[in-house]
C-alpha positions as CSV (number, residue, x, y, z in Angstrom):
1,M,0.0,0.0,0.0
2,L,2.8,2.4,0.8
3,L,4.3,1.7,-2.7
4,V,0.9,2.6,-4.2
5,L,0.8,5.8,-2.1
6,R,4.3,6.7,-3.3
7,L,3.4,6.2,-7.0
8,A,0.2,8.1,-6.6
9,F,1.4,11.1,-4.6
10,G,5.1,11.1,-4.4
11,A,5.8,13.3,-7.5
12,V,2.9,15.6,-8.4
13,G,0.6,15.9,-5.5
14,D,-2.8,14.4,-4.6
15,P,-5.7,14.6,-7.0
16,G,-8.1,14.9,-4.1
17,A,-11.1,12.8,-3.3
18,D,-12.9,14.3,-6.3
19,G,-9.9,14.3,-8.6
20,L,-8.6,17.8,-7.7
21,S,-4.9,18.0,-8.4
22,G,-2.6,19.2,-5.8
23,L,-0.7,21.1,-8.5
24,G,2.6,21.0,-6.6
25,K,5.6,18.8,-6.0
26,Y,6.5,17.3,-2.6
27,P,9.3,15.1,-1.4
28,W,7.9,11.7,-0.5
29,A,9.2,11.5,3.1
30,V,7.2,14.4,4.5
31,F,5.5,16.2,1.5
32,S,7.0,19.4,2.9
33,P,9.2,20.3,5.8
34,Q,6.2,20.9,8.0
35,G,4.3,17.9,6.7
36,P,3.7,14.5,8.2
37,S,6.3,11.7,8.2
38,V,5.9,8.4,6.5
39,R,5.3,6.8,9.9
40,E,2.5,9.3,10.7
41,L,0.9,8.6,7.3
42,V,1.0,4.9,8.0
43,M,-0.6,5.4,11.4
44,Q,-3.3,7.5,9.8
45,A,-3.9,4.8,7.1
46,L,-4.3,2.1,9.8
47,S,-6.9,4.2,11.7
48,S,-10.5,4.9,11.1
49,V,-11.4,7.9,8.9
50,E,-12.2,10.0,11.9
51,G,-9.2,8.9,14.0
52,G,-6.9,9.2,11.0
53,Y,-7.9,12.8,10.4
54,D,-7.6,13.6,14.0
55,L,-4.0,12.4,13.8
56,L,-3.2,14.2,10.6
57,A,-5.0,17.5,11.4
58,P,-2.1,19.5,12.8
59,K,-0.1,18.9,9.6
60,F,-2.9,18.6,7.1
61,D,-2.4,22.0,5.5
62,H,1.2,21.1,4.8
63,T,0.2,18.1,2.6
64,P,-1.1,18.0,-1.0
65,F,-4.4,16.6,0.4
66,R,-5.6,20.1,1.1
67,T,-7.7,21.6,-1.8
68,P,-5.4,24.0,-3.7
69,E,-5.9,27.7,-3.6
70,G,-6.3,27.8,-7.3
71,V,-9.3,25.4,-7.2
72,L,-10.9,27.5,-4.4
73,D,-10.4,30.8,-6.3
74,V,-11.8,29.4,-9.6
75,T,-14.8,27.9,-7.8
76,A,-15.5,31.2,-6.1
77,G,-15.3,33.0,-9.4
78,A,-17.7,30.7,-11.1
79,L,-20.2,31.0,-8.2
80,R,-20.1,34.8,-7.9
81,P,-22.5,35.6,-10.8
82,L,-25.0,33.2,-9.2
83,G,-25.2,35.2,-6.0
84,P,-25.6,37.1,-3.8
85,F,-25.9,34.4,-1.1
86,G,-26.9,34.7,2.5
87,R,-25.7,32.0,4.9
88,G,-23.1,29.4,3.8
89,L,-22.2,25.9,4.8
90,D,-19.0,24.0,4.1
91,V,-19.8,20.3,4.1
92,C,-16.8,18.1,5.3
93,C,-15.0,21.3,6.0
94,G,-11.7,19.8,7.3
95,T,-9.3,22.5,8.3
96,G,-11.5,25.2,6.7
97,A,-10.1,25.7,3.2
98,G,-13.6,26.2,1.8
99,M,-14.2,29.2,4.1
100,R,-12.2,31.2,1.6
101,V,-14.9,30.6,-0.9
102,L,-17.8,31.2,1.5
103,R,-16.4,34.3,3.0
104,S,-16.1,35.9,-0.5
105,L,-19.6,35.0,-1.5
106,C,-21.9,35.0,1.6
107,Q,-23.4,38.0,3.3
108,G,-24.6,36.1,6.3
109,R,-23.0,33.7,8.7
110,I,-20.8,30.9,7.4
111,L,-20.4,27.6,9.1
112,G,-18.3,24.4,8.6
113,V,-19.3,20.9,9.6
114,D,-17.0,17.9,10.0
115,F,-16.8,14.8,12.2
116,S,-13.1,15.1,13.0
117,A,-12.5,17.1,16.2
118,G,-8.9,17.5,15.3
119,M,-9.7,19.0,11.9
120,L,-12.3,21.3,13.5
121,A,-9.8,22.5,16.1
122,Q,-7.4,23.6,13.3
123,A,-10.3,25.2,11.4
124,R,-11.3,27.3,14.5
125,S,-7.8,28.5,14.9
126,A,-7.5,29.5,11.2
127,H,-11.0,31.1,10.9
128,P,-12.1,32.4,14.2
129,G,-15.0,34.4,12.7
130,A,-16.8,31.3,11.4
131,G,-19.1,28.8,13.1
132,W,-18.2,25.1,13.5
133,V,-20.3,22.0,14.2
134,R,-19.0,18.5,14.8
135,A,-21.4,16.1,13.1
136,D,-21.7,13.2,10.8
137,V,-22.6,14.7,7.4
138,R,-24.7,11.6,6.6
139,A,-27.1,13.0,9.2
140,L,-26.8,16.8,9.0
141,P,-28.5,18.6,11.9
142,F,-29.9,21.5,9.8
143,A,-33.2,22.3,8.1
144,G,-33.8,25.2,5.7
145,A,-30.8,27.2,7.1
146,F,-28.4,27.9,4.3
147,D,-28.4,29.6,0.8
148,L,-25.2,28.0,-0.4
149,A,-23.4,24.8,0.5
150,V,-20.0,23.8,-0.8
151,S,-17.7,20.8,-0.5
152,F,-14.2,20.1,-1.6
153,G,-12.4,16.8,-2.0
154,A,-14.7,14.8,0.3
155,L,-16.8,12.5,-1.9
156,G,-14.3,9.7,-1.9
157,H,-14.9,9.3,1.8
158,F,-18.4,8.0,1.1
159,L,-19.3,4.7,-0.3
160,P,-21.9,4.9,-3.2
161,A,-24.6,3.6,-0.9
162,E,-23.9,6.4,1.6
163,R,-24.2,9.3,-0.9
164,P,-28.0,9.5,-0.9
165,A,-28.1,10.2,2.8
166,L,-25.4,12.8,2.4
167,F,-27.2,14.6,-0.5
168,T,-30.6,14.3,1.2
169,G,-29.2,16.0,4.3
170,V,-27.7,18.8,2.2
171,Y,-31.0,19.3,0.4
172,R,-32.8,19.5,3.7
173,A,-30.2,22.0,5.1
174,L,-30.7,24.4,2.2
175,R,-33.5,27.0,1.9
176,P,-35.8,26.9,-1.1
177,S,-33.7,27.7,-4.3
178,G,-30.5,27.1,-2.3
179,L,-27.4,25.8,-4.1
180,F,-25.0,23.0,-3.4
181,A,-21.8,23.3,-5.4
182,F,-18.6,21.3,-5.6
183,P,-15.9,20.8,-8.3
184,V,-15.2,17.4,-9.8
185,G,-12.3,16.2,-11.9
186,A,-12.7,14.6,-15.3
187,P,-11.9,10.9,-15.6
188,Q,-8.3,10.1,-16.2
189,P,-7.5,8.5,-19.7
190,V,-6.4,4.9,-19.5
191,T,-3.1,6.0,-21.0
192,S,-2.4,8.3,-18.1
193,R,-0.1,7.5,-15.2
194,W,-2.8,8.9,-12.9
195,Y,-5.3,6.4,-14.2
196,W,-3.2,3.4,-13.1
197,A,-1.9,5.1,-9.9
198,L,-5.5,5.8,-8.7
199,L,-6.7,2.4,-9.7
200,G,-3.8,0.9,-7.7
201,F,-4.6,3.1,-4.7
202,D,-8.3,2.1,-4.7
203,L,-7.3,-1.6,-5.0
204,A,-4.9,-1.2,-2.2
205,M,-7.5,0.4,0.0
206,R,-10.0,-2.4,-0.7
207,V,-7.4,-5.0,0.3
208,R,-6.6,-2.9,3.5
209,N,-10.2,-2.7,4.4
210,A,-10.8,-6.4,3.8
211,V,-8.0,-7.4,6.2
212,W,-7.8,-4.6,8.7
213,R,-10.3,-2.9,11.1
214,P,-11.5,-0.2,11.5
215,P,-12.0,0.5,7.8
216,F,-10.6,3.7,6.2
217,V,-13.0,4.8,3.5
218,M,-11.1,6.7,0.8
219,Y,-11.5,5.8,-2.8
220,Y,-10.9,7.9,-5.9
221,R,-13.0,6.0,-8.5
222,T,-16.3,5.6,-6.7
223,C,-17.8,9.0,-7.5
224,P,-18.0,9.5,-11.3
225,L,-20.0,12.5,-12.4
226,H,-22.9,10.5,-13.9
227,A,-23.4,8.6,-10.6
228,V,-23.2,11.7,-8.5
229,R,-25.6,13.5,-10.8
230,S,-28.1,10.6,-10.5
231,D,-27.9,10.5,-6.7
232,L,-28.3,14.3,-6.5
233,T,-31.4,14.1,-8.8
234,A,-32.9,11.3,-6.7
235,S,-32.5,13.5,-3.6
236,G,-34.6,16.3,-5.2
237,F,-31.9,18.5,-6.8
238,T,-31.9,20.0,-10.2
239,V,-28.4,19.4,-11.5
240,T,-26.2,21.3,-14.0
241,T,-22.5,21.7,-14.4
242,L,-20.1,24.5,-15.4
243,P,-16.7,23.9,-17.1
244,L,-13.9,25.3,-15.0
245,T,-11.7,26.0,-18.0
246,A,-9.3,28.2,-16.0
247,L,-8.0,24.9,-14.5
248,G,-7.0,23.6,-17.9
249,R,-8.2,21.2,-20.6
250,R,-7.6,17.7,-21.5
251,E,-5.9,16.6,-24.7
252,D,-9.3,16.3,-26.4
253,G,-10.2,19.9,-25.4
254,S,-12.7,19.0,-22.7
255,P,-12.3,20.7,-19.3
256,R,-10.2,19.0,-16.7
257,Y,-12.7,20.1,-14.0
258,R,-16.4,20.9,-13.8
259,L,-18.4,22.6,-11.1
260,V,-21.5,20.7,-10.1
261,L,-24.4,22.9,-9.4
262,A,-27.3,21.2,-7.5
263,R,-30.3,23.5,-6.9
264,R,-33.0,22.9,-4.4
265,A,-36.5,23.4,-5.6
266,S,-37.9,26.9,-5.1
267,T,-40.9,25.7,-3.1
268,P,-40.9,23.4,-0.2
């Protein structure tokens, strides 16, 4: 598994749980001088999702796992014409990277929700003006409270069977006509090194979860756009996408990333 991790992340950064590239180079041992060691990464990988992120939290922002600033800025720019927005929610907020987007778009209170106490502690320190809630996002404790919800790099932490509960909770948390937005990467071509690296990573995680408890749910190939769109639609959303061409194009000219826009109905 460590070999797969090295092949996947050792040279060009992490594509993120939704295929979002880290767009930077890091030495394998620690990613960056302030980043985690190989031993710390192994301890995280052998923990539960919650426990693993609690362990990684103090050094998370010094790894390629954090959503890059470029992705955040392009997402904010694409959403700005769709505003103004009132209250905002970052779903699976981690250390609070998405607050950069919400702060630039929302006129009301912004709030992050995550189930890792360690990640929330880092987020509170970095963004003292925001609100924070520790909760399982598969059972969000909100109803009709937000105009905009965002999420970055989190879908790979949910098995396909868990996505309906997640999306239904976000739908319930939004006000009528509220918007749920998140970027997704295009599929890697079979000729790409990334295709085989991510396939190897997912296979390694399946083996790890078959022989080790507690499981650590983190897969890169379980949330293709067509499946995500279908689950969002089943939860009541009207779904469109915007090409994020500022983040580049593939060899065939198609965008490397799209912004999913899931709109709640205008009437309850």
